[in-house]
N, C-alpha and C positions, 0 to 999 in steps of 0.2 A: 437418387444420387446426392441431391441437396440435403436431404434428411440425414443420410449416412455421414456426409461431411460435417454437418452441424453436431451430430452425435460424437464423432471422433474428436472434433475441436473442443466440445464441451467436456468430454472425459479428460482430455489433456489439460484443460484449464483447471479443473478440480484437482487433478494430480499435481499440477504446478503449485496450487495454493498449499497443499499438504507438504510438498517438497520444500517450499520456502519457509513456511510457518513453523513446522516441527523442529528443524535444525536451529532456528533463531531462538525458540523457547528453550530447547534442551541445552543450548550453548550457555545461556544465562544461568540456567538451573545447575549446570555442571561447574561452571567457573565461579558462580556466585559474584559475578561482576557485570556492571552495566556500562563499563568503559567503552566509549565510542558510540553509545546510543543517546539520542537526543530526547529529553523528556517532552519537549514541545511537540516533536514529531509523533511520539507515542500517543499523546493526548489528542492531537488533531486527527490522527488516523482513527482512533476509537470513536471520536464524536462525529465524524463524517461517514463512518461505516454504513449506517442505515441509508444515507443519501446515495451512496454508490450502488446499493442493492435497488433502490428506487430507480436510478438511472438505467440499470440493466433491465428492469421490468418495462420501462417506457421504451427502451430500445428493442424490445421483444427478444432479448437474449436470455433464455432460461439458463444457459450455461454460465453466464457471468453472474446471474442472481444466485444460483446455487453455490458457485465458487466464492462469492462474496460472503455468504452466510458461514461457509466452512472457515474462511479466513478469519471472520469476526470472532468465532469461538477460540481459535488458537491465539489471536491477538490478546484476548482476555487473559489466557494462560501466561502469555509472555509479560503482560502488564503486571500480573501478580508476582512473577519472579523478579522483575526489575524493581518493583516496590519493596520486596524483601531484601534484595541485595543493595540497593541504593536509596536509603530512606530520604535523603536530601532531595530526591527527584519527585517525591510523592505529590507535594502541593502543586508543583508546576504541571504534572501530568493531569491531575484532577481538574485544575483550572482550565487547561487547554481543552480537555474533553467536554467540559460543561459549556464553555464559550463556543466552541465549534459546533456542538450539537444544537445549541440554541440558535446560532446564526443560520445553519442549514435549514432548521425547522422554520424560522421566520421567513427566509427566502422562499421556501416551498409554499407556505401559506399565502404569501403576497402574490407569488407567481400563479398559483391556482386561482386566486380571486381575479387576477387580471387576464386569465386565459392563456398564460404563457408559462406554464409550470416547467415543461421540459427545457426550454432555453434558459430560464431563470435558474433552475437547479444545476444544469450543466455548467453555466457560467460561475456559479458559486463554488462548484467542485473543482473547476479549473484554478480558481484562486486558492482553494484549500490545498491543491496539489503542490503549489509553490510553497505554501505555508508549512508543509511538512517535509518536502523534498529538500529545500534549501537549508533548513536547520540540521537535517539529518546529514547532509553532505558536509556542512561546516563542522559539526561535532565529530563526525568520523574522520575528518582530515586534521583537526586540531587537537583532538584528545591525546593525552600522553601515551595511552595505549589503545589497542583495539580488541582487548580481551573479550569484551561482550558481544563482538560481532561474529557472526557465522559466515565463513567463506561460501558454504553451499547456499545459504540463503541469499547472499548478495548476488551470486551467479544466477540463481533461479529468478531473482527479482528482475535482473537485466533481461532474461529471456521473456519473462512475463510482460515486461515493458514493450518489447518488440511485438508481442502478440496483440496487445491492446492497441498499439500504434497502427498496426496493419488493419485491425478491425475498425478503428476509428476513422481512417481515411476512406472507408467504404470498400475495401478490397476483399471483404468476406472473412470467414473464419468464425469468430465469436459473434458477429453481427450479420444480418442479411447483406448480401452483396449489393453495393450501391446505396447503402444506408449509412452515411457518414455520422459520426458521433463526436462532437467537438471535445467533450470531456475526456474521451478515451485517447484522443490525439495528444492532448496535453499531458494526461497521466502517463501515457507510454513514453513520450519524449523526456519528461522529467524523471521517470523511473530509470531510463538509460543514463541520463546525465548525472544522476545522484548516486547510482549504485556502482557503475563501472570504476570511478576513481577510488571509491572506498574499497572495492574488491582488490584493486591493484595494491593500494597501500597495506591493507590487512594481509594480503598474500605475501608481500615482500617482507613484512615484519615477522610473519610466521616462518618464512624460509630462513630468516636470519636468527630464529629463536629468540626474538625480542618479546613476543607475547606468548601466553600459555595456550 
C-alpha cells in the first residue's frame, strides 16, 4: 500500500514538472517575450537545481529526485528561449546561476565536513527559495506586461507548492510519512505565495486582452 502510494505520488510529481515546465518554455518561445520573468529567479533556480536533487536523495524521495532532473532539463530550455528573447537579461541570469551554484556547493562541502550536510544544505535552499521567489513575485507584479508568463505553469506551480508543503511537514506523499523536510516546507509555502498573485494578475490581464 505504501509502495503504491509512493509510486502514484511520484508519477504525479513528474507529470506536474512536465505540466509546469513545458508551458513556461513554449510561452516564451511562442511570444518571444520574457516580460514578467525575473532574470535573478531564472539564475538562482538554475544554480540551485542540483542542490534540490541532492535534498531529494537525502530525504529518500526517488520521486522528487527524478522530478527535479526532469525540471532541470526544461529549465535549461526555458533559459535558452529567455536569453534569445531578452538579451539584456543574459548577464544577470548567468551571474545569478554561477553565484548560487557556488554558494550551494560551498555550503554542501562545509556541511559534509562538519557532519551536518542535510541540515546545512536544507537551510541554504530555504534561503535560495526566498532569493528566487521574491524577485519572481516582484517582477511578475511590477512588469508592464505579463506576456512571458504562462497561466498553466503558474497554476501548476501553485499545486506543486502545495504537494511539497504537505510532504515537507511529514504528512507523506513525496516523502516518507513522519519524515519532515524543512526545505520542502519553505519551498512549498513560498511557491504558493509567489505564484498565486502572479496567476491572478496575468489571468486578469489576459481576460481583458491586455497581454498576448
